PALO-800824 format. One record per residue (C-alpha): residue in three letters; x, y, z. Coordinates in steps of 0.5 Angstrom, whole numbers, plus 2048, in hexadecimal, padded with zeros to 3 digits. Layout:
REM PALO-800824
ALAXYZ;...
//
This chain:
REM PALO-800824
UNK803821847;UNK80281B845;UNK7FE81D83E;UNK80482183C;UNK80981B83D;UNK804817839;UNK80581B832;UNK80D81B833;UNK80C814833;UNK80881482E;UNK80D819829;UNK81281582A;UNK80F80E828;UNK80C812822;UNK813815820;UNK81780E822;UNK81180A81D;UNK812810818;UNK81980F817;UNK81A808816;UNK815809811;UNK81580B80A;UNK80F80D805;UNK80F8077FF;UNK80E80B7F8;UNK80E8077F1;UNK80F80B7EB;UNK80A80B7E4;UNK80B8037E1;UNK80E8007E8;UNK80A7F87E9;UNK8067F97EF;UNK8027F47F4;UNK7FC7F67F6;UNK7FA7F47FD;UNK7F37EE7FD;UNK7ED7F17FE;UNK7E97EF804;UNK7E27ED800;UNK7E67EC7FA;UNK7E87E57FE;UNK7E57DF7FE;UNK7E27DC805;UNK7E47D5804;UNK7EB7D6802;UNK7EC7D9809;UNK7F37DB80B;UNK7F67D9805;UNK7F37DD800;UNK7F87E27FD;UNK7FA7E8800;UNK7FD7EC7FA;UNK7F97ED7F2;UNK7FE7EE7EE;UNK8027F07E9;UNK8007F77E7;UNK8037FD7E5;UNK8038047E7;UNK7FF8087E3;UNK7FF80F7E5;UNK8028137EC;UNK7FC8177F0;UNK7FE81B7F6;UNK8008197FC;UNK8028117FA;UNK7FB80F7F7;UNK7FC80B7F0;UNK7F88087EB;UNK7F98027E8;UNK7FA7FE7E1;UNK7FA7F67DF;UNK8007F47DC;UNK7FB7F57D6;UNK7FA7FA7D6;UNK7F37FC7D9;UNK7F28027DE;UNK7F07FE7E5;UNK7EA8047E8;UNK7EC8057EE;UNK7F28087F1;UNK7F78067F6;UNK7FA8087FC;UNK8028077FD;UNK801803802;UNK7FC7FE800;UNK8027FD7FB;UNK8097F97F9;UNK80D7F87F5;UNK80E7F37F0;UNK8147EF7EE;UNK8147EB7E7;
//
């Protein structure tokens, strides 16, 4: 009995969360900032290290929220980035 109540509560929480969240999408040539890699941060800078890098330009869109990026000079960035690691850049 308690198990079913827990499942119902979990489904309710998921439904409420999904109502508020809107998936973020970008188009080709949009400017974005990317989340800074933890490995690239300098340890002596501590918490004052920048959390976002960029701006970068969206080069292409892959399936399920994946994007390829390029620098503003047109140089391709090798890896792909998920939309939840990107945010819009306004200049």
